[in-house]
N, C-alpha and C positions, 0 to 999 in steps of 0.2 A: 141412098142414105144408110140403109141397113147394112150394105156391104162395107161401107166405110167404117161403121161402128164395129162390125165383126172383125175387120182387119185391124182396127185399133186394139181391140181386146186381145187378138192373137199376138200382136206385137208386144203388148205389155206382158203376156204370159211367157213368150219366148225370152224377153229380156230378163224376167224374174228368174226363170230356170237357168239362163246363162250366167247371171250374176251369182246365183246360189252355187252352181257348179264351179265357177271361177274362184269362189272363196274356199273351195275344198282343195284347190291345186296349190301345192307348196313343195318346196324342196324336201321338207321333212316327210310329207305324205307320199311322194312319188318314189318309184324304185330308183336305186342307184344306177348311174351310167358311167361308162369309161370316159375320162376327160383327157387322158394322156397315156401314151405308150412309148417305151424305149425298147426296140427301135419303133419309129413312127410307122403306123400301118400304111402300106403302099410304097414304102422306101425300096429302092432298087439297087442301092450301093452300100449295103450294111457290111461293116467290118466283120469277117468271120471269127475274129478274136474276141468279139463281144461275149462276155461270160455270164450275163444274166439278162433275162427279159423282165421289164418292169411295167406294170399296169396300174395306173392310178385311177381310183373311182371317185365319184362326187361326194361320197359320204363315208363315215366310219363303217368298217366291215367286220363281220364275224371271222375270227381266225379259225383255221383248222378245216374249213370246208370250201372247196372250190371245184369248178368244173371246167377243165381244159380239154376240149373235145377235139379229137383227131378228124381232120377234114378228108384226108386220103392217106393211103399207105405211103410212107416216106416223106410226108410233109410236116410231120411233127418232130421238133428237135430232140436230140438226145439230152437227157437231164444229167446234171453232174452234182446234184445235192437235193435236199428236201426243199420243196416250195414253202414259202412263209409270207406273212404280212410284215411290213416294216413297222417301226415304232410309231409312225404316224397313223396307223390303223386303216389307211386308205390305199397304200401302195403294195400290191402283190409282187413278190419277187420269185422268179423261177430260174435257178442256176442251170445253164445250158452249155452244150458243146456244139457249136455250129460248124458247118462245112462250107468251103468256098463254092460259089457258083450254084447255089441251091435256093429253091423257093420254099418257104415255110408258111404254113397256114394253121392257125389255132383259133378255134371258136371258143370264146369265153362265155359260158352258159349257152344253152340252146333250148328248144322247145321241150326236150326230154330231160336234160340235165341242167339243174338250176341252183347249184350249191354256192355260187358267189352270192352272199346275202348281206344286207346291212344289219345293224344291231337290232332292228325291229323285225328281222326275219323276212324282209321283202327281197325277193330275188332280183339281181341286177338284170338290166336289159341285155340280151345277147349282143356280142360284139365280135366281129371277125378281124383278127390281127393277121395280116399277110405281108410278107416282105421277102426280098431276095438279097442274098449275100454276094459280095463282089468276088470275082475269080482270082 
């Protein structure tokens, strides 16, 4: 009987802690995440004439700070202008010059570089954008 009583108390405590934690979880309190990219990550037939990479985050972002991390030599696209955020404050735009038949990989934020931040200065979760251009 004592074990059932202790198990009941433990269950109540676990539920109380879980409910308290769940109340702290919200879009506003969590870090931003990538919700869309152009080109789409994993795409294997991207037109090399594409002139800009677009990354949309789940929240309004701070302009002027970003971390586009090189994964390996040769996998980062050549840029053709200054990166910026669109007027929607959520879409990062990076003008690029792509080559045909090439694989590109860009890490947006990382464990070390965390400059993509929302307006409350929460760093975005790291995201790997990888794609291949058609020949």
